[in-house]
C-alpha positions, 0 to 999 in steps of 0.5 A: 518628536517630529525629530524622535519620529525621522530617527526610527524611521531611519532606524526601521529603514536601516533594519529593513535593508540589512535582512538578508535571507540566507539559504538553509541547507538540510541534508535529506534523502528522497525514499520511495517504498514500492510493495510487490507480490511474489509473482510480481504484480503491484500490491498498490491498493492492497499493502501498507508500506511504511518507513520508521526511522529514528523519530521519524515514522510515516506509512500510507497504502500502496507507494510511498514517497518521502523526504527524510531529514538525515545527519550531515556527518555518519548516517540514520537507519532506517525500516522498511515495512510492507504489509498485505493480506496478513504477511509482513514484510521489511528491510533495513536502510542505512542513509548516510550523508553521502546519499544527501539529495538523492532518491532512494527506491526501496522495493519490498516482496511480500510473499503473497501469491495472487492474480490480478483480475481486471475489473476486480483487482488483486485477488490471493490465491487462498481466496481463489482456492475458496472461491473454486471451493464454492463454486464446486459446491454450488454445482454438486448442488445443482446436480443433486437437485436436477437428480432429485427433480428428474426422479420426481417427476419420473414416478409423477409419470409413472402414477399417471401411466399405471393403470387404475387398480 
């Protein structure tokens, strides 16, 4: 029994000593996607960006950085896309084994024009026009109300000043 235990301990120590960790190299590329508006403003909170490759799909809000495994020979075709305020933009990216270990930046221009307002964020031109129309309508209603109030006030004063009949 002691002999069998010694043999098992010897085999276990030999097996443990023979374990060698070999590094495994998987070719991959770090792809970063940024979405910009038509006038160059970053759409960090307002665009959904993503990358679609063969069997690999990832998306995020704003900026995105992901590692894509690529074949050791040949290439893989991916589609980078961005969607913001109802407008879609995409670009085809071809990743090859020569780019392994590199970082690739993809910038997508989403044809949405607008302005960045501090404290509010990015506002598209269509929304700015709608806000301006609403403000103009409110101003017109206020002016009409003031004109009617002035007319009512004149009539009331005229009744007070008119001599009794």
